[in-house]
C-alpha positions in Angstrom: 103.7 188.9 125.9 106.3 187.0 128.0 105.4 184.0 130.0 106.4 184.2 133.7 108.7 181.6 135.1 106.9 178.8 136.8 107.3 178.0 140.4 110.5 176.0 141.0 108.6 173.2 142.8 106.2 172.9 139.8 109.2 172.8 137.4 111.0 170.2 139.5 107.9 168.0 139.5 107.5 168.3 135.8 111.2 167.5 135.1 111.0 164.5 137.6 107.9 163.2 135.8 109.7 163.4 132.5 112.7 161.6 133.9 110.5 158.9 135.4 108.3 158.4 132.4 111.4 157.9 130.2 112.9 155.3 132.5 115.7 157.3 134.0 117.1 156.4 137.4 115.9 158.4 140.4 119.6 158.9 141.4 119.8 161.4 138.5 117.9 164.0 140.5 119.8 167.2 140.1 118.5 168.9 143.3 119.8 168.8 146.8 117.3 171.1 148.4 114.8 169.2 150.5 111.5 170.6 149.1 112.5 170.8 145.5 114.2 167.4 145.6 111.0 166.0 147.2 108.9 167.4 144.4 111.2 166.0 141.7 111.1 162.6 143.3 107.3 162.8 143.6 107.1 163.6 139.9 109.6 160.8 139.1 107.5 158.2 141.0 104.3 159.3 139.2 106.2 159.2 135.8 107.5 155.6 136.6 104.0 154.5 137.6 102.6 155.9 134.4 105.3 154.2 132.4 104.6 150.8 134.0 100.8 151.4 133.4 101.5 151.9 129.7 101.1 155.7 129.5 104.1 156.2 127.2 104.4 157.8 123.8 101.2 159.1 122.3 99.0 157.5 125.0 100.8 159.6 127.7 100.6 163.0 126.1 97.5 164.0 128.0 99.3 163.2 131.2 102.2 165.5 130.3 99.9 168.5 129.7 98.4 168.2 133.2 101.7 168.7 134.9 
């Protein structure tokens, strides 16, 4: 059974979270569209916050599954 593609905003948030949690700069956002870009940046901010709070590596796996 095939998995359906996720909503683009959900995917943008997830990719932004991954970028933020690995320490990448927010200027690397690949989106120019307002709504999708905003979701990516929101995910990036949450990822950065989690990185600063120590949710990296094994301790952050449970956070990745939620997004």
